[in-house]
C-alpha positions as CSV (number, residue, x, y, z in Angstrom):
1,M,-69.8,-14.4,77.6
2,S,-67.3,-17.1,78.4
3,K,-63.8,-17.2,76.8
4,I,-64.6,-20.3,74.8
5,L,-67.6,-18.8,73.1
6,E,-65.8,-15.6,72.5
7,W,-62.9,-17.5,70.8
8,R,-65.2,-19.5,68.6
9,T,-67.3,-16.7,67.3
10,P,-66.5,-16.2,63.6
11,R,-65.3,-12.7,62.7
12,R,-65.0,-11.5,59.2
13,L,-61.6,-10.2,58.2
14,A,-61.4,-7.0,56.3
15,A,-60.1,-7.3,52.7
16,K,-56.6,-6.1,52.2
17,P,-56.3,-3.1,49.8
18,I,-54.6,-3.7,46.5
19,Q,-51.2,-2.3,46.6
20,R,-50.4,-2.5,42.9
21,G,-52.1,-0.6,40.1
22,V,-52.1,-1.4,36.4
23,S,-49.5,0.2,34.2
24,P,-49.8,0.8,30.4
25,T,-47.2,-1.9,29.8
26,D,-49.3,-4.5,31.6
27,I,-52.1,-4.1,29.0
28,I,-51.2,-5.5,25.6
29,M,-53.9,-5.1,23.0
30,E,-54.1,-7.8,20.4
31,P,-54.6,-6.7,16.8
32,L,-58.0,-7.5,15.5
33,N,-57.2,-8.0,11.8
34,L,-54.5,-7.9,9.2
35,A,-55.4,-4.3,8.2
36,E,-54.6,-3.2,11.8
37,V,-51.4,-5.2,11.8
38,R,-50.2,-3.6,8.6
39,R,-50.0,-0.2,10.4
40,T,-47.7,-1.5,13.1
41,P,-43.9,-1.6,13.1
42,Q,-44.0,-5.3,13.6
43,W,-45.7,-6.0,10.3
44,Y,-42.7,-7.9,8.9
45,E,-42.8,-10.5,11.8
46,W,-46.6,-10.8,11.4
47,E,-46.3,-11.3,7.6
48,T,-43.7,-14.0,8.0
49,V,-45.8,-15.9,10.5
50,T,-48.9,-15.5,8.3
51,W,-47.3,-17.0,5.3
52,T,-45.8,-19.8,7.4
53,E,-49.4,-20.6,8.6
54,V,-50.7,-20.6,5.0
55,R,-47.8,-22.9,3.8
56,T,-48.6,-25.2,6.8
57,L,-52.2,-25.5,5.8
58,E,-51.3,-26.2,2.2
59,A,-48.7,-28.9,3.3
60,N,-51.3,-30.6,5.4
61,Y,-53.8,-30.6,2.5
62,T,-56.3,-28.8,4.7
63,Y,-58.1,-27.2,1.8
64,D,-58.5,-27.3,-2.0
65,L,-58.9,-24.3,-4.3
66,V,-61.7,-25.1,-6.7
67,L,-64.0,-23.1,-9.1
68,L,-67.2,-22.2,-7.4
69,P,-70.4,-23.5,-9.0
70,P,-73.0,-20.9,-10.1
71,R,-75.0,-19.2,-7.3
72,M,-72.6,-20.5,-4.6
73,R,-70.5,-18.4,-2.2
74,A,-67.0,-19.2,-0.8
75,L,-66.7,-20.0,2.9
76,D,-66.0,-16.9,5.0
77,H,-62.8,-17.0,7.1
78,T,-61.2,-15.1,10.0
79,V,-57.6,-14.5,10.9
80,Q,-56.8,-14.7,14.6
81,L,-53.7,-12.9,15.7
82,Q,-52.0,-13.4,19.1
83,R,-48.7,-12.4,20.8
84,K,-47.1,-15.0,23.1
85,L,-45.1,-13.4,25.9
86,A,-41.9,-14.5,27.6
87,A,-41.6,-14.7,31.4
88,D,-40.1,-11.2,31.5
89,G,-43.0,-9.7,29.6
90,S,-41.3,-9.3,26.2
91,I,-42.8,-10.8,23.0
92,A,-41.6,-14.3,22.6
93,K,-43.4,-15.1,19.3
94,Y,-46.3,-14.1,17.1
95,K,-49.1,-16.6,16.4
96,V,-51.6,-16.6,13.5
97,R,-54.5,-18.9,13.0
98,V,-56.8,-19.0,9.9
99,C,-60.3,-20.2,10.8
100,I,-63.4,-20.8,8.7
101,R,-66.5,-19.3,10.1
């Protein structure tokens, strides 16, 4: 085989092995609901952010509280909880969102 054909023949490069593993501090589990958050030491911060979200929804006239007509059910809701991390990996802020299903 000539040098030109040998040079142009594609060769697959072997994948480099991963040098870094995952440490327990890399995995941050988000709380699923308020009952789970109440058992954490950060409950005060979560509660403050939750009430701030409720006051914001009220200030924007997002909903009205009314009496339900007979045989009707209220809309179901869910609370989404999320931690926002800073560049160094520490918790920068807590975020709560109330959503109607």
